[in-house]
C-alpha positions as CSV (number, residue, x, y, z in Angstrom):
1,X,3.7,30.1,14.8
2,X,4.7,26.9,12.9
3,X,2.0,24.4,12.2
4,X,1.9,21.1,14.1
5,X,0.6,18.0,12.5
6,X,0.2,14.4,13.7
7,X,0.2,11.6,11.0
8,X,-1.1,8.4,12.5
9,X,-1.2,4.8,11.2
10,X,0.9,2.0,10.0
11,X,1.2,-1.8,10.3
12,X,2.3,-2.5,6.7
13,X,4.3,-0.8,4.0
14,X,0.9,0.0,2.4
15,X,0.2,2.5,5.2
16,X,3.7,3.6,6.0
17,X,4.9,4.7,2.5
18,X,1.8,7.0,2.0
19,X,2.2,8.5,5.5
20,X,5.9,9.3,4.8
21,X,5.1,10.8,1.4
22,X,2.5,13.0,3.0
23,X,5.0,14.1,5.7
24,X,7.6,15.0,3.0
25,X,4.9,16.9,1.0
26,X,3.9,18.9,4.1
27,X,7.6,19.7,4.7
28,X,7.9,21.1,1.2
29,X,4.6,23.1,1.1
30,X,4.4,24.2,4.8
31,X,7.8,25.6,5.9
32,X,8.6,25.0,9.5
33,X,5.8,22.5,10.0
34,X,6.4,20.2,13.1
35,X,5.4,16.6,12.4
36,X,4.8,13.8,14.8
37,X,4.1,10.3,13.6
38,X,2.1,7.8,15.7
39,X,2.4,4.1,15.0
40,X,1.9,0.7,16.6
41,X,4.7,-0.7,18.9
42,X,6.5,-3.6,17.3
43,X,5.4,-2.7,13.8
44,X,7.6,-1.8,10.9
45,X,6.7,2.0,11.0
46,X,8.7,2.2,14.3
47,X,11.9,1.5,12.2
48,X,10.9,2.9,8.8
49,X,9.6,6.3,9.8
50,X,12.8,7.4,11.8
51,X,14.8,6.3,8.7
52,X,13.0,9.0,6.8
53,X,14.0,11.6,9.4
54,X,10.7,11.8,11.3
55,X,9.9,11.5,15.0
56,X,7.5,8.7,15.9
57,X,5.8,7.5,19.1
58,X,4.2,4.0,19.4
59,X,0.9,2.9,20.8
60,X,0.3,-0.6,22.4
61,X,-2.3,-1.6,19.9
62,X,-3.0,-4.4,17.5
63,X,-5.6,-5.0,14.7
64,X,-8.5,-7.5,14.8
65,X,-7.1,-10.9,13.7
66,X,-9.5,-12.5,11.3
67,X,-7.5,-15.7,10.8
68,X,-7.0,-16.6,14.5
69,X,-9.8,-15.4,16.7
70,X,-8.0,-16.4,19.9
71,X,-5.5,-13.6,19.4
72,X,-8.3,-11.1,19.9
73,X,-8.8,-11.8,23.6
74,X,-6.6,-8.9,24.8
75,X,-7.8,-6.5,22.1
76,X,-10.3,-4.5,24.2
77,X,-7.7,-3.9,26.9
78,X,-5.1,-2.8,24.3
79,X,-7.7,-0.5,22.7
80,X,-8.5,1.1,26.1
81,X,-4.8,1.7,26.9
82,X,-4.2,3.1,23.4
83,X,-7.1,5.5,23.8
84,X,-5.6,6.8,27.1
85,X,-2.2,7.2,25.5
86,X,-3.7,8.9,22.4
87,X,-5.4,11.4,24.6
88,X,-2.1,12.2,26.3
89,X,-0.4,12.7,23.0
90,X,-3.0,15.1,21.8
91,X,-2.8,17.1,25.0
92,X,1.0,17.3,25.0
93,X,1.6,17.9,21.3
94,X,-1.4,20.2,20.7
95,X,-1.6,19.6,17.0
96,X,-3.3,21.9,14.5
97,X,-4.4,18.8,12.5
98,X,-4.4,15.0,12.7
99,X,-4.2,12.9,9.6
100,X,-5.1,9.2,9.7
101,X,-3.7,7.0,7.0
102,X,-5.2,3.7,8.2
103,X,-3.7,0.9,10.2
104,X,-3.8,0.1,13.9
105,X,-2.7,3.4,15.4
106,X,-5.0,5.6,13.2
107,X,-8.3,5.1,15.1
108,X,-7.2,5.9,18.7
109,X,-5.4,9.1,17.6
110,X,-8.2,10.4,15.3
111,X,-10.9,9.5,17.9
112,X,-9.0,11.4,20.6
113,X,-8.4,14.4,18.3
114,X,-12.1,14.6,17.4
115,X,-13.1,14.4,21.1
116,X,-10.7,17.3,21.8
117,X,-12.0,19.4,18.9
118,X,-8.9,19.1,16.8
119,X,-9.5,19.1,13.0
120,X,-9.0,15.6,11.5
121,X,-8.4,14.3,8.0
122,X,-8.7,10.7,6.7
123,X,-6.6,9.3,3.8
124,X,-8.7,6.3,2.7
125,X,-6.5,4.2,0.5
126,X,-8.9,1.5,-0.5
127,X,-12.1,1.2,-2.6
128,X,-14.0,-0.3,0.3
129,X,-13.7,1.8,3.5
130,X,-13.2,0.0,6.8
131,X,-15.5,0.3,9.8
132,X,-13.1,2.5,11.7
133,X,-12.8,5.1,8.9
134,X,-16.5,5.0,8.2
135,X,-17.1,5.8,11.9
136,X,-14.4,8.5,12.0
137,X,-15.6,10.0,8.7
138,X,-18.8,11.3,10.2
139,X,-16.8,13.9,12.2
140,X,-13.7,14.3,10.0
141,X,-13.1,17.6,8.3
142,X,-11.8,16.2,5.0
143,X,-11.5,12.7,3.4
144,X,-9.0,12.0,0.7
145,X,-9.8,9.0,-1.5
146,X,-8.3,7.1,-4.4
147,X,-11.4,5.6,-6.0
148,X,-14.7,7.0,-7.2
149,X,-18.1,6.1,-5.7
150,X,-16.8,6.6,-2.2
151,X,-19.9,8.6,-1.2
152,X,-21.4,5.3,-0.2
153,X,-19.0,5.3,2.8
154,X,-18.5,9.0,3.6
155,X,-20.3,12.4,3.4
156,X,-20.0,13.5,-0.2
157,X,-19.2,17.1,0.6
158,X,-16.1,16.1,2.5
159,X,-14.6,13.8,-0.2
160,X,-11.6,14.8,-2.4
161,X,-10.3,12.4,-5.1
162,X,-6.5,12.7,-4.5
163,X,-5.2,9.3,-5.3
164,X,-2.8,7.4,-3.1
165,X,0.7,8.8,-2.5
166,X,3.5,6.9,-4.3
167,X,7.2,7.0,-3.5
168,X,9.0,9.6,-5.6
169,X,11.5,7.0,-6.6
170,X,8.7,5.2,-8.5
171,X,6.5,8.1,-9.5
172,X,9.5,10.0,-10.9
173,X,11.6,7.0,-12.0
174,X,13.8,7.3,-15.0
175,X,15.1,3.7,-14.8
176,X,15.0,2.0,-18.2
177,X,14.2,-1.6,-19.0
178,X,17.8,-2.2,-20.1
179,X,19.0,-0.8,-16.8
180,X,16.7,-3.1,-14.9
181,X,18.0,-6.1,-16.9
182,X,21.5,-5.2,-16.0
183,X,20.6,-4.5,-12.3
184,X,19.1,-8.0,-11.8
185,X,21.5,-9.8,-14.1
186,X,18.8,-11.0,-16.4
187,X,18.8,-11.9,-20.1
188,X,18.0,-9.2,-22.6
189,X,15.2,-10.0,-25.0
190,X,13.4,-12.4,-22.7
191,X,10.1,-11.4,-21.1
192,X,10.3,-10.8,-17.4
193,X,7.6,-11.7,-14.8
194,X,7.7,-9.8,-11.5
195,X,6.1,-11.6,-8.5
196,X,5.5,-9.6,-5.3
197,X,3.3,-10.5,-2.3
198,X,3.6,-7.2,-0.4
199,X,6.3,-6.2,2.0
200,X,5.8,-9.3,4.1
201,X,5.3,-11.8,1.3
202,X,2.3,-13.9,0.4
203,X,2.0,-17.6,1.3
204,X,-0.5,-18.6,-1.4
205,X,1.4,-16.8,-4.2
206,X,4.7,-18.3,-3.0
207,X,3.4,-21.8,-2.8
208,X,1.8,-21.5,-6.3
209,X,5.1,-20.2,-7.7
210,X,7.1,-23.0,-6.1
211,X,4.7,-25.7,-7.3
212,X,4.6,-24.5,-10.9
213,X,8.0,-22.8,-11.4
214,X,9.1,-25.2,-14.1
215,X,5.8,-24.7,-16.0
216,X,6.0,-20.9,-15.7
217,X,9.7,-20.8,-16.8
218,X,8.8,-23.0,-19.8
219,X,6.3,-20.2,-20.9
220,X,9.5,-18.5,-22.0
221,X,9.8,-16.0,-19.2
222,X,12.4,-15.1,-16.6
223,X,11.2,-14.3,-13.0
224,X,12.0,-11.8,-10.3
225,X,10.4,-13.1,-7.2
226,X,10.0,-11.3,-3.9
227,X,9.0,-13.9,-1.3
228,X,9.2,-12.3,2.2
229,X,11.5,-13.7,4.8
230,X,9.4,-16.7,5.8
231,X,9.5,-18.4,2.4
232,X,12.9,-17.2,1.2
233,X,15.0,-20.3,1.7
234,X,12.3,-22.6,0.3
235,X,12.0,-20.4,-2.8
236,X,15.7,-20.3,-3.3
237,X,15.7,-24.1,-3.3
238,X,12.9,-24.2,-5.8
239,X,14.6,-21.7,-8.0
240,X,18.1,-23.3,-7.9
241,X,17.5,-25.6,-11.0
242,X,16.7,-22.6,-13.2
243,X,19.9,-20.6,-12.6
244,X,19.7,-17.0,-13.8
245,X,16.2,-17.5,-15.1
246,X,14.7,-17.1,-11.6
247,X,16.0,-14.4,-9.2
248,X,14.7,-14.7,-5.6
249,X,14.7,-12.0,-3.0
250,X,13.2,-11.8,0.5
251,X,12.6,-8.1,0.0
252,X,13.2,-5.8,-3.0
253,X,14.2,-2.3,-1.9
254,X,14.8,-1.1,-5.5
255,X,11.2,-1.4,-6.7
256,X,11.9,1.2,-9.4
257,X,14.4,-1.3,-11.0
258,X,11.9,-4.1,-10.5
259,X,9.0,-2.3,-12.2
260,X,11.3,-1.2,-15.0
261,X,12.4,-4.7,-15.8
262,X,8.9,-6.2,-15.6
263,X,6.8,-7.0,-18.6
264,X,4.1,-8.5,-16.4
265,X,3.3,-8.5,-12.7
266,X,1.7,-10.9,-10.2
267,X,0.8,-9.0,-7.0
268,X,-1.4,-8.7,-4.0
269,X,-4.0,-5.9,-4.3
270,X,-3.1,-3.5,-1.6
271,X,-3.7,0.1,-2.2
272,X,0.0,1.1,-2.5
273,X,0.7,-1.7,-4.9
274,X,-2.2,-0.6,-7.1
275,X,-1.2,3.0,-7.0
276,X,2.3,2.1,-8.1
277,X,1.1,-0.3,-10.8
278,X,-1.2,2.4,-12.3
279,X,1.9,4.6,-12.7
280,X,4.2,2.0,-14.2
281,X,1.3,0.6,-16.2
282,X,2.4,-3.0,-16.5
283,X,-0.1,-5.8,-17.2
284,X,-1.0,-7.3,-13.8
285,X,-2.7,-10.3,-12.3
286,X,-4.0,-9.6,-8.8
287,X,-4.3,-12.2,-6.0
288,X,-6.1,-10.3,-3.2
289,X,-5.3,-11.2,0.4
290,X,-8.6,-12.6,1.7
291,X,-8.2,-11.7,5.3
292,X,-7.7,-8.0,4.8
293,X,-10.3,-5.8,6.7
294,X,-13.7,-6.0,5.0
295,X,-11.9,-8.0,2.2
296,X,-10.9,-4.6,0.8
297,X,-8.1,-6.1,-1.4
298,X,-10.7,-8.0,-3.4
299,X,-12.8,-4.7,-3.8
300,X,-9.6,-2.9,-4.9
301,X,-8.9,-5.5,-7.5
302,X,-12.4,-5.7,-8.8
303,X,-12.4,-1.9,-9.3
304,X,-9.6,-2.4,-11.8
305,X,-10.9,-5.6,-13.3
306,X,-14.2,-3.8,-14.1
307,X,-12.2,-1.2,-16.1
308,X,-10.3,-3.9,-18.0
309,X,-7.1,-2.7,-16.3
310,X,-6.2,-6.0,-14.5
311,X,-7.0,-9.7,-14.1
312,X,-7.8,-11.3,-10.7
313,X,-7.4,-14.8,-9.3
314,X,-8.9,-15.7,-5.9
315,X,-6.5,-16.6,-3.2
316,X,-7.8,-20.1,-2.8
317,X,-7.6,-20.7,-6.5
318,X,-4.1,-19.4,-7.3
319,X,-2.4,-22.7,-6.8
320,X,-4.4,-24.3,-9.6
321,X,-5.1,-21.3,-11.9
322,X,-1.9,-19.2,-12.0
323,X,0.0,-21.1,-14.8
324,X,-3.1,-21.1,-17.1
325,X,-3.9,-17.4,-16.5
326,X,-0.3,-16.4,-17.1
327,X,-0.1,-18.5,-20.3
328,X,-3.3,-16.9,-21.6
329,X,-2.2,-13.4,-20.8
330,X,1.3,-13.8,-22.2
331,X,-0.2,-14.9,-25.5
332,X,-2.7,-12.0,-25.7
333,X,-0.9,-8.8,-26.6
334,X,-4.1,-6.9,-27.3
335,X,-5.3,-7.5,-23.7
336,X,-1.8,-6.5,-22.4
337,X,-1.9,-3.2,-24.3
338,X,-5.5,-2.5,-23.1
339,X,-4.4,-3.1,-19.5
340,X,-1.5,-0.7,-19.8
341,X,-3.6,2.0,-21.4
342,X,-6.3,1.7,-18.7
343,X,-3.8,1.7,-15.9
344,X,-2.2,4.9,-17.3
345,X,-5.6,6.6,-17.3
346,X,-6.0,5.8,-13.6
347,X,-2.5,7.0,-12.5
348,X,-2.2,10.0,-10.2
349,X,1.5,11.0,-9.7
350,X,1.0,14.0,-7.3
351,X,-1.3,12.6,-4.7
352,X,1.0,13.6,-1.9
353,X,0.9,17.2,-3.0
354,X,-2.8,17.2,-3.4
355,X,-3.3,15.8,0.1
356,X,-0.8,18.3,1.6
357,X,-2.7,21.2,-0.1
358,X,-6.0,20.1,1.5
359,X,-4.3,19.7,4.9
360,X,-2.8,23.2,4.7
361,X,-6.1,24.7,3.7
362,X,-7.8,23.0,6.7
363,X,-5.2,24.5,9.1
364,X,-5.5,28.0,7.5
365,X,-9.3,27.9,7.9
366,X,-8.9,27.0,11.5
367,X,-6.6,30.0,12.1
368,X,-9.0,32.4,10.4
């Protein structure tokens, strides 16, 4: 009988891309496996996952909103409804294993699976585990992590250090710097700064860039700037005086080209971004998103700063500090080389295969 696996989670690209990578790895290593993805209605996974050829169903669930508490009024009702729906999905699909990758839909499905006696597995992407995963981890059969010292959150005997899955287009990229220059229409021989705020953009980073763009360009760099949709028009207007020195995009699909062209990166500190930056090994300044659950982006960034692999600016300080920190780092080639070396040491290129192997082992043990 073919194996049946549910992969649950989503909400942002940081959850969706690892989920899809795990799905593809299971397809490679477990012939005939039947996969069902579970996401949150209205979130980007409901569009992105089918584009990858996978079936997905949605739950009516939302995350806890830390920036606007009034939006949490209906959360208990949504959680109850999603738990009922999750129970139905488990009964109807009858999975051999449920994998949670984080995000709104992960908790109800894993909780329902554990209540039904179905093996569960957690893929914890961050260096600071959230409350849901800590709770679920007590009964999970395996926990895949990307950072050391995670035994403070989970039972040590269940933990495997696998890293975070990265898209093959990046982990196996052969794009050269020169090809990146040609792709973006940039000037050869001039250093390039890549600015990304995640798949949805980042307000503080965008505002800091817009306010200091002339100062940053005068440091002798050219800029590739991903803004997200909300800030795109404003950013285009700010960049207009600089012509081809500043390239503005609402979303960059060809991140292999973007990483190839970059000499330095300014980024949020989501788990996916960090996993990719370790592989491409470009000097990076992190501006963690302060409203992430348990402030995990700050914890992620600090884990790299402590290893001299990155610099960090707090979100509420980026508008004043970004130009000075950029100027200092651009002038310090020793620190740049040290960052690149440390990032390379932390890179894991086959996380998806490692996670798939653990998942298959769990299912085989259940069969025996």
